[in-house]
VONUKOL-636015 format. One record per residue (C-alpha): residue number from 1; residue in one letter; x, y, z. Coordinates in Angstrom, 3 decimals. Last residue first. Layout:
VONUKOL-636015
<r num="NUM" residu="a" X="X" Y="Y" Z="Z"/>
...
END
This chain:
VONUKOL-636015
<r num="280" residu="n" X="-5.088" Y="25.706" Z="2.405"/>
<r num="279" residu="v" X="-3.707" Y="22.036" Z="2.521"/>
<r num="278" residu="g" X="-0.856" Y="21.170" Z="0.324"/>
<r num="277" residu="s" X="0.815" Y="19.249" Z="3.753"/>
<r num="276" residu="e" X="4.087" Y="21.202" Z="3.095"/>
<r num="275" residu="n" X="3.047" Y="25.310" Z="3.863"/>
<r num="274" residu="d" X="0.454" Y="23.668" Z="6.352"/>
<r num="273" residu="p" X="3.045" Y="21.876" Z="8.289"/>
<r num="272" residu="v" X="3.454" Y="18.242" Z="7.940"/>
<r num="271" residu="s" X="3.006" Y="16.759" Z="12.005"/>
<r num="270" residu="q" X="-0.231" Y="16.273" Z="11.956"/>
<r num="269" residu="a" X="-0.792" Y="14.162" Z="8.855"/>
<r num="268" residu="d" X="1.513" Y="11.436" Z="9.227"/>
<r num="267" residu="r" X="5.404" Y="11.722" Z="9.107"/>
<r num="266" residu="k" X="7.212" Y="8.226" Z="8.383"/>
<r num="265" residu="a" X="5.579" Y="7.684" Z="4.814"/>
<r num="264" residu="v" X="6.696" Y="3.967" Z="4.427"/>
<r num="263" residu="y" X="8.537" Y="3.465" Z="1.119"/>
<r num="262" residu="v" X="8.153" Y="0.177" Z="-1.145"/>
<r num="261" residu="h" X="10.442" Y="-2.409" Z="-2.744"/>
<r num="260" residu="n" X="9.357" Y="-5.259" Z="-4.583"/>
<r num="259" residu="l" X="5.446" Y="-4.835" Z="-5.857"/>
<r num="258" residu="d" X="4.197" Y="-6.286" Z="-9.053"/>
<r num="257" residu="s" X="0.334" Y="-6.625" Z="-8.701"/>
<r num="256" residu="l" X="-0.022" Y="-3.255" Z="-7.277"/>
<r num="255" residu="s" X="1.521" Y="-1.798" Z="-9.888"/>
<r num="254" residu="a" X="1.837" Y="1.911" Z="-9.010"/>
<r num="253" residu="a" X="-0.077" Y="4.860" Z="-11.128"/>
<r num="252" residu="p" X="-3.257" Y="2.955" Z="-9.998"/>
<r num="251" residu="k" X="-5.856" Y="3.295" Z="-12.772"/>
<r num="250" residu="v" X="-9.229" Y="4.907" Z="-11.538"/>
<r num="249" residu="k" X="-13.232" Y="4.012" Z="-12.155"/>
<r num="248" residu="v" X="-15.577" Y="6.294" Z="-11.041"/>
<r num="247" residu="e" X="-19.099" Y="5.592" Z="-10.850"/>
<r num="246" residu="k" X="-22.004" Y="8.701" Z="-10.933"/>
<r num="245" residu="s" X="-25.201" Y="8.963" Z="-8.897"/>
<r num="244" residu="l" X="-28.717" Y="8.650" Z="-9.060"/>
<r num="243" residu="g" X="-28.785" Y="6.294" Z="-12.480"/>
<r num="242" residu="y" X="-29.743" Y="3.242" Z="-10.997"/>
<r num="241" residu="k" X="-27.346" Y="1.040" Z="-12.375"/>
<r num="240" residu="d" X="-24.364" Y="3.909" Z="-11.397"/>
<r num="239" residu="n" X="-23.670" Y="6.376" Z="-14.231"/>
<r num="238" residu="e" X="-20.604" Y="6.511" Z="-16.051"/>
<r num="237" residu="v" X="-17.014" Y="7.965" Z="-15.411"/>
<r num="236" residu="k" X="-14.051" Y="6.188" Z="-16.716"/>
<r num="235" residu="t" X="-10.143" Y="5.983" Z="-16.641"/>
<r num="234" residu="v" X="-9.717" Y="8.538" Z="-13.873"/>
<r num="233" residu="e" X="-5.991" Y="8.985" Z="-12.937"/>
<r num="232" residu="g" X="-3.868" Y="7.753" Z="-10.274"/>
<r num="231" residu="i" X="-3.005" Y="7.463" Z="-6.549"/>
<r num="230" residu="y" X="-1.089" Y="10.804" Z="-5.822"/>
<r num="229" residu="l" X="-0.592" Y="11.476" Z="-1.806"/>
<r num="228" residu="n" X="-2.212" Y="14.779" Z="-1.562"/>
<r num="227" residu="s" X="-3.306" Y="14.495" Z="1.764"/>
<r num="226" residu="p" X="-1.494" Y="12.688" Z="4.438"/>
<r num="225" residu="l" X="-3.297" Y="9.116" Z="5.587"/>
<r num="224" residu="q" X="-5.683" Y="9.445" Z="9.214"/>
<r num="223" residu="d" X="-8.208" Y="7.418" Z="7.258"/>
<r num="222" residu="a" X="-11.383" Y="9.741" Z="7.956"/>
<r num="221" residu="l" X="-9.818" Y="12.934" Z="6.149"/>
<r num="220" residu="g" X="-6.423" Y="13.373" Z="4.282"/>
<r num="219" residu="s" X="-8.024" Y="13.294" Z="0.843"/>
<r num="218" residu="t" X="-5.791" Y="11.020" Z="-0.666"/>
<r num="217" residu="v" X="-4.911" Y="11.679" Z="-4.865"/>
<r num="216" residu="v" X="-6.300" Y="11.155" Z="-8.027"/>
<r num="215" residu="k" X="-5.868" Y="12.899" Z="-10.886"/>
<r num="214" residu="d" X="-8.717" Y="13.631" Z="-13.911"/>
<r num="213" residu="g" X="-7.731" Y="12.078" Z="-17.000"/>
<r num="212" residu="k" X="-11.257" Y="11.120" Z="-18.018"/>
<r num="211" residu="k" X="-13.778" Y="13.556" Z="-16.657"/>
<r num="210" residu="v" X="-15.386" Y="14.500" Z="-13.705"/>
<r num="209" residu="k" X="-17.875" Y="17.105" Z="-12.568"/>
<r num="208" residu="d" X="-20.130" Y="17.119" Z="-10.003"/>
<r num="207" residu="k" X="-24.009" Y="17.482" Z="-10.417"/>
<r num="206" residu="n" X="-24.091" Y="13.687" Z="-10.601"/>
<r num="205" residu="n" X="-23.044" Y="13.691" Z="-7.013"/>
<r num="204" residu="i" X="-20.020" Y="10.821" Z="-6.365"/>
<r num="203" residu="d" X="-21.711" Y="7.485" Z="-4.906"/>
<r num="202" residu="s" X="-19.164" Y="5.025" Z="-6.086"/>
<r num="201" residu="i" X="-15.212" Y="4.724" Z="-6.439"/>
<r num="200" residu="v" X="-14.205" Y="1.891" Z="-8.066"/>
<r num="199" residu="l" X="-10.353" Y="1.234" Z="-8.473"/>
<r num="198" residu="e" X="-8.898" Y="-0.488" Z="-11.493"/>
<r num="197" residu="q" X="-7.615" Y="-3.559" Z="-12.541"/>
<r num="196" residu="n" X="-9.638" Y="-4.298" Z="-15.100"/>
<r num="195" residu="k" X="-10.422" Y="-8.190" Z="-14.041"/>
<r num="194" residu="a" X="-9.731" Y="-7.069" Z="-10.680"/>
<r num="193" residu="d" X="-12.598" Y="-4.554" Z="-10.278"/>
<r num="192" residu="y" X="-11.126" Y="-2.892" Z="-6.740"/>
<r num="191" residu="q" X="-13.781" Y="-1.596" Z="-4.407"/>
<r num="190" residu="d" X="-15.399" Y="1.350" Z="-2.836"/>
<r num="189" residu="v" X="-12.427" Y="4.428" Z="-3.153"/>
<r num="188" residu="l" X="-14.538" Y="7.237" Z="-1.031"/>
<r num="187" residu="g" X="-15.185" Y="10.663" Z="-2.869"/>
<r num="186" residu="f" X="-14.542" Y="13.966" Z="-2.470"/>
<r num="185" residu="v" X="-14.095" Y="16.414" Z="-5.820"/>
<r num="184" residu="n" X="-11.637" Y="18.872" Z="-5.766"/>
<r num="183" residu="n" X="-11.643" Y="21.791" Z="-7.670"/>
<r num="182" residu="g" X="-8.426" Y="23.162" Z="-10.240"/>
<r num="181" residu="d" X="-9.998" Y="22.367" Z="-13.140"/>
<r num="180" residu="h" X="-10.923" Y="18.751" Z="-11.910"/>
<r num="179" residu="q" X="-9.216" Y="16.928" Z="-8.922"/>
<r num="178" residu="i" X="-10.673" Y="14.255" Z="-7.572"/>
<r num="177" residu="n" X="-10.158" Y="13.743" Z="-4.034"/>
<r num="176" residu="v" X="-9.647" Y="10.400" Z="-2.154"/>
<r num="175" residu="s" X="-10.918" Y="8.929" Z="1.524"/>
<r num="174" residu="l" X="-10.104" Y="5.236" Z="1.587"/>
<r num="173" residu="r" X="-12.278" Y="2.581" Z="2.247"/>
<r num="172" residu="n" X="-10.340" Y="-0.061" Z="4.423"/>
<r num="171" residu="s" X="-12.875" Y="-0.981" Z="6.739"/>
<r num="170" residu="r" X="-15.409" Y="-2.047" Z="3.812"/>
<r num="169" residu="t" X="-12.833" Y="-4.976" Z="2.740"/>
<r num="168" residu="n" X="-11.582" Y="-5.165" Z="-0.878"/>
<r num="167" residu="t" X="-8.267" Y="-4.599" Z="-0.310"/>
<r num="166" residu="s" X="-7.299" Y="-2.542" Z="-3.799"/>
<r num="165" residu="v" X="-5.992" Y="0.169" Z="-1.613"/>
<r num="164" residu="l" X="-3.483" Y="-2.376" Z="-0.276"/>
<r num="163" residu="d" X="-3.171" Y="-3.359" Z="3.637"/>
<r num="162" residu="v" X="0.852" Y="-3.595" Z="4.759"/>
<r num="161" residu="q" X="1.657" Y="-5.792" Z="7.344"/>
<r num="160" residu="s" X="4.803" Y="-4.834" Z="9.178"/>
<r num="159" residu="s" X="8.213" Y="-6.718" Z="9.946"/>
<r num="158" residu="f" X="11.145" Y="-6.139" Z="12.714"/>
<r num="157" residu="q" X="9.070" Y="-5.036" Z="15.951"/>
<r num="156" residu="n" X="5.459" Y="-6.135" Z="14.886"/>
<r num="155" residu="v" X="3.292" Y="-4.012" Z="13.015"/>
<r num="154" residu="k" X="-0.172" Y="-4.383" Z="11.485"/>
<r num="153" residu="s" X="-2.241" Y="-2.157" Z="9.411"/>
<r num="152" residu="i" X="0.456" Y="-0.046" Z="7.672"/>
<r num="151" residu="r" X="-0.990" Y="1.600" Z="4.448"/>
<r num="150" residu="g" X="-1.616" Y="1.185" Z="0.742"/>
<r num="149" residu="v" X="0.086" Y="1.793" Z="-2.582"/>
<r num="148" residu="l" X="0.391" Y="5.150" Z="-3.044"/>
<r num="147" residu="g" X="1.846" Y="6.687" Z="-5.859"/>
<r num="146" residu="e" X="4.517" Y="6.153" Z="-8.793"/>
<r num="145" residu="s" X="8.005" Y="6.253" Z="-6.572"/>
<r num="144" residu="t" X="6.367" Y="3.494" Z="-4.197"/>
<r num="143" residu="m" X="4.073" Y="4.124" Z="-1.631"/>
<r num="142" residu="v" X="3.118" Y="2.855" Z="2.283"/>
<r num="141" residu="a" X="0.850" Y="5.466" Z="4.079"/>
<r num="140" residu="m" X="1.198" Y="5.199" Z="8.056"/>
<r num="139" residu="n" X="-1.666" Y="3.929" Z="9.815"/>
<r num="138" residu="s" X="-0.112" Y="1.898" Z="12.332"/>
<r num="137" residu="k" X="3.369" Y="2.881" Z="13.022"/>
<r num="136" residu="v" X="6.991" Y="2.126" Z="11.431"/>
<r num="135" residu="g" X="9.737" Y="3.636" Z="13.371"/>
<r num="134" residu="n" X="12.166" Y="1.481" Z="12.668"/>
<r num="133" residu="k" X="11.908" Y="-0.639" Z="15.493"/>
<r num="132" residu="s" X="8.517" Y="-0.688" Z="15.036"/>
<r num="131" residu="g" X="8.678" Y="-2.701" Z="11.970"/>
<r num="130" residu="k" X="10.685" Y="-3.103" Z="8.559"/>
<r num="129" residu="n" X="10.906" Y="-6.369" Z="6.307"/>
<r num="128" residu="i" X="7.515" Y="-5.559" Z="4.965"/>
<r num="127" residu="v" X="4.581" Y="-7.936" Z="4.363"/>
<r num="126" residu="l" X="1.825" Y="-8.422" Z="1.780"/>
<r num="125" residu="t" X="-1.796" Y="-7.520" Z="1.608"/>
<r num="124" residu="n" X="-4.931" Y="-7.462" Z="-0.376"/>
<r num="123" residu="m" X="-4.140" Y="-8.182" Z="-3.913"/>
<r num="122" residu="w" X="-2.119" Y="-11.289" Z="-3.557"/>
<r num="121" residu="q" X="-4.196" Y="-12.797" Z="-0.659"/>
<r num="120" residu="d" X="-4.502" Y="-16.024" Z="-2.297"/>
<r num="119" residu="p" X="-1.040" Y="-15.720" Z="-3.599"/>
<r num="118" residu="n" X="0.493" Y="-15.120" Z="-0.203"/>
<r num="117" residu="r" X="3.056" Y="-11.904" Z="-0.309"/>
<r num="116" residu="s" X="6.134" Y="-11.918" Z="1.856"/>
<r num="115" residu="i" X="9.380" Y="-10.106" Z="1.822"/>
<r num="114" residu="v" X="8.653" Y="-6.780" Z="0.343"/>
<r num="113" residu="t" X="11.545" Y="-4.741" Z="1.214"/>
<r num="112" residu="s" X="11.149" Y="-1.162" Z="2.829"/>
<r num="111" residu="s" X="12.875" Y="2.499" Z="2.434"/>
<r num="110" residu="i" X="11.750" Y="4.394" Z="5.701"/>
<r num="109" residu="p" X="10.810" Y="7.631" Z="3.687"/>
<r num="108" residu="d" X="11.061" Y="10.930" Z="5.733"/>
<r num="107" residu="y" X="7.514" Y="12.323" Z="4.628"/>
<r num="106" residu="k" X="8.628" Y="15.469" Z="2.512"/>
<r num="105" residu="s" X="10.498" Y="12.759" Z="0.004"/>
<r num="104" residu="i" X="7.307" Y="10.951" Z="-0.612"/>
<r num="103" residu="d" X="6.522" Y="14.477" Z="-2.818"/>
<r num="102" residu="e" X="3.065" Y="15.646" Z="-2.316"/>
<r num="101" residu="v" X="0.726" Y="16.047" Z="-5.621"/>
<r num="100" residu="d" X="-0.434" Y="19.620" Z="-6.235"/>
<r num="99" residu="l" X="-1.053" Y="18.676" Z="-9.649"/>
<r num="98" residu="e" X="0.983" Y="21.707" Z="-11.361"/>
<r num="97" residu="k" X="4.072" Y="20.832" Z="-8.591"/>
<r num="96" residu="k" X="3.876" Y="16.909" Z="-9.617"/>
<r num="95" residu="y" X="3.988" Y="17.705" Z="-13.598"/>
<r num="94" residu="k" X="7.149" Y="19.792" Z="-12.769"/>
<r num="93" residu="k" X="9.182" Y="17.633" Z="-10.960"/>
<r num="92" residu="n" X="8.641" Y="14.659" Z="-13.236"/>
<r num="91" residu="e" X="9.298" Y="17.090" Z="-16.066"/>
<r num="90" residu="a" X="12.452" Y="17.352" Z="-14.106"/>
<r num="89" residu="k" X="13.299" Y="14.122" Z="-13.880"/>
<r num="88" residu="l" X="12.280" Y="12.826" Z="-17.447"/>
<r num="87" residu="r" X="15.108" Y="15.503" Z="-18.790"/>
<r num="86" residu="e" X="17.623" Y="14.254" Z="-16.100"/>
<r num="85" residu="n" X="16.752" Y="10.823" Z="-17.533"/>
<r num="84" residu="e" X="17.304" Y="11.425" Z="-21.146"/>
<r num="83" residu="a" X="20.832" Y="13.132" Z="-20.472"/>
<r num="82" residu="q" X="21.714" Y="10.238" Z="-18.666"/>
<r num="81" residu="l" X="20.344" Y="8.205" Z="-21.477"/>
<r num="80" residu="q" X="22.556" Y="10.513" Z="-24.334"/>
<r num="79" residu="k" X="25.343" Y="9.959" Z="-22.402"/>
<r num="78" residu="e" X="25.176" Y="6.160" Z="-21.915"/>
<r num="77" residu="k" X="24.698" Y="6.504" Z="-25.846"/>
<r num="76" residu="n" X="27.508" Y="8.999" Z="-26.051"/>
<r num="75" residu="s" X="29.919" Y="5.869" Z="-24.302"/>
<r num="74" residu="p" X="29.203" Y="3.704" Z="-26.737"/>
<r num="73" residu="k" X="27.907" Y="0.565" Z="-25.860"/>
<r num="72" residu="k" X="29.662" Y="-2.315" Z="-24.537"/>
<r num="71" residu="d" X="28.029" Y="-2.195" Z="-21.207"/>
<r num="70" residu="n" X="25.115" Y="-4.740" Z="-22.885"/>
<r num="69" residu="n" X="26.819" Y="-7.806" Z="-21.488"/>
<r num="68" residu="s" X="27.679" Y="-6.103" Z="-18.003"/>
<r num="67" residu="m" X="23.453" Y="-5.566" Z="-17.796"/>
<r num="66" residu="f" X="23.062" Y="-9.521" Z="-19.094"/>
<r num="65" residu="l" X="25.099" Y="-10.302" Z="-15.349"/>
<r num="64" residu="d" X="23.846" Y="-7.482" Z="-13.347"/>
<r num="63" residu="d" X="20.535" Y="-9.009" Z="-14.298"/>
<r num="62" residu="i" X="21.524" Y="-12.480" Z="-13.580"/>
<r num="61" residu="y" X="23.253" Y="-11.654" Z="-10.076"/>
<r num="60" residu="g" X="20.313" Y="-9.478" Z="-8.712"/>
<r num="59" residu="t" X="17.781" Y="-12.393" Z="-9.598"/>
<r num="58" residu="v" X="20.398" Y="-14.822" Z="-7.759"/>
<r num="57" residu="f" X="20.573" Y="-11.970" Z="-4.987"/>
<r num="56" residu="q" X="16.763" Y="-11.936" Z="-4.878"/>
<r num="55" residu="v" X="16.425" Y="-15.437" Z="-4.636"/>
<r num="54" residu="p" X="19.166" Y="-15.898" Z="-1.741"/>
<r num="53" residu="y" X="17.010" Y="-12.914" Z="0.356"/>
<r num="52" residu="s" X="13.670" Y="-14.019" Z="-0.138"/>
<r num="51" residu="v" X="13.953" Y="-17.834" Z="1.591"/>
<r num="50" residu="v" X="15.715" Y="-16.479" Z="4.440"/>
<r num="49" residu="r" X="13.603" Y="-13.245" Z="4.544"/>
<r num="48" residu="q" X="10.847" Y="-15.245" Z="4.635"/>
<r num="47" residu="g" X="11.784" Y="-17.166" Z="8.085"/>
<r num="46" residu="f" X="12.518" Y="-14.095" Z="9.446"/>
<r num="45" residu="s" X="9.066" Y="-13.018" Z="8.585"/>
<r num="44" residu="v" X="7.872" Y="-16.126" Z="10.289"/>
<r num="43" residu="s" X="9.942" Y="-15.213" Z="13.900"/>
<r num="42" residu="d" X="8.249" Y="-11.544" Z="13.437"/>
<r num="41" residu="g" X="5.096" Y="-12.450" Z="13.124"/>
<r num="40" residu="v" X="4.997" Y="-15.189" Z="16.335"/>
<r num="39" residu="y" X="7.079" Y="-12.471" Z="18.107"/>
<r num="38" residu="q" X="4.223" Y="-9.651" Z="17.572"/>
<r num="37" residu="e" X="1.314" Y="-12.099" Z="18.127"/>
<r num="36" residu="a" X="3.313" Y="-13.241" Z="21.229"/>
<r num="35" residu="h" X="4.039" Y="-9.255" Z="22.816"/>
<r num="34" residu="s" X="0.333" Y="-8.197" Z="22.084"/>
<r num="33" residu="q" X="-1.134" Y="-6.888" Z="18.732"/>
<r num="32" residu="s" X="-3.529" Y="-3.608" Z="18.258"/>
<r num="31" residu="q" X="-5.890" Y="-3.815" Z="15.913"/>
<r num="30" residu="s" X="-8.049" Y="-5.841" Z="18.096"/>
<r num="29" residu="r" X="-11.110" Y="-7.892" Z="16.883"/>
<r num="28" residu="l" X="-9.171" Y="-10.345" Z="14.864"/>
<r num="27" residu="s" X="-6.747" Y="-11.190" Z="17.588"/>
<r num="26" residu="i" X="-9.518" Y="-11.474" Z="20.181"/>
<r num="25" residu="g" X="-10.953" Y="-13.953" Z="18.100"/>
<r num="24" residu="i" X="-8.013" Y="-15.892" Z="17.587"/>
<r num="23" residu="l" X="-7.351" Y="-15.986" Z="21.141"/>
<r num="22" residu="s" X="-10.763" Y="-17.516" Z="22.069"/>
<r num="21" residu="i" X="-10.708" Y="-19.812" Z="19.289"/>
<r num="20" residu="f" X="-6.974" Y="-21.299" Z="21.048"/>
<r num="19" residu="i" X="-9.018" Y="-20.900" Z="24.443"/>
<r num="18" residu="i" X="-12.057" Y="-23.097" Z="23.505"/>
<r num="17" residu="i" X="-9.161" Y="-25.617" Z="21.636"/>
<r num="16" residu="a" X="-7.525" Y="-26.226" Z="25.148"/>
<r num="15" residu="c" X="-10.617" Y="-26.664" Z="26.758"/>
<r num="14" residu="l" X="-11.856" Y="-29.184" Z="24.493"/>
<r num="13" residu="i" X="-8.126" Y="-30.826" Z="24.977"/>
<r num="12" residu="v" X="-8.249" Y="-30.885" Z="28.905"/>
<r num="11" residu="v" X="-11.876" Y="-32.392" Z="28.605"/>
<r num="10" residu="l" X="-10.878" Y="-35.176" Z="26.552"/>
<r num="9" residu="k" X="-7.887" Y="-35.607" Z="28.540"/>
<r num="8" residu="n" X="-9.958" Y="-35.554" Z="31.689"/>
<r num="7" residu="n" X="-12.544" Y="-38.537" Z="30.262"/>
<r num="6" residu="k" X="-9.478" Y="-40.711" Z="29.389"/>
<r num="5" residu="f" X="-8.063" Y="-40.740" Z="32.496"/>
<r num="4" residu="f" X="-11.434" Y="-41.637" Z="34.052"/>
<r num="3" residu="k" X="-12.079" Y="-44.216" Z="31.635"/>
<r num="2" residu="s" X="-8.476" Y="-45.487" Z="32.488"/>
<r num="1" residu="m" X="-9.504" Y="-45.499" Z="36.278"/>
END
């Protein structure tokens, strides 16, 4: 009799393992998340918030403490800094207009805080503290004031996962336009060079003219992101190892390795009028 129960116990354990592996496989294949997955994701993110918020509070308090010690500077110095800040804002607005780059404010941005980032996936994914309850949806663009950093890949009710532009996966290839002398050269971000902290655009036609300093923006094609979101600028152009096409290196404008606060572009490309989208 004891042998019978032992055998049944092994069968139950084996079935449980098979069901568990099957659920994992289904989850990996599916872009949408079940209610159970969302519940687990939100539960984990809640625990991460409990840890991250006190750390951010203490860090902010220390920063404020050091800043308060510097508040004894003359008032004319503060006025000078304010004037300089206004000048930089004006120049930034001017450059964005000249580059035909979209302003994040046009997309009803959702301000979010990074609450989780695994060391082994540091340049691939992160988790923010906003989800479907805040209007976040899959494939929405995620940005900082400097430029695009990624897109929403998974959405829970109160948290979301972001795939960074530096994610080295074939399914995450980002379609871009390289702006050269008023013309757009289309390309795909093929990989991320972790050593030089640069995005790599491969298979650019040798006839297409691209040079160092050219600006790179989203194309608005294939990946459901709005067009003309600023990504960075070209740092190097060279022939591939076969000499049949060009390989372009791009320095991201945003610091991908140090992200604390980001913005989710709530409006998608279809909801932006033609006169706002920058598409002629």
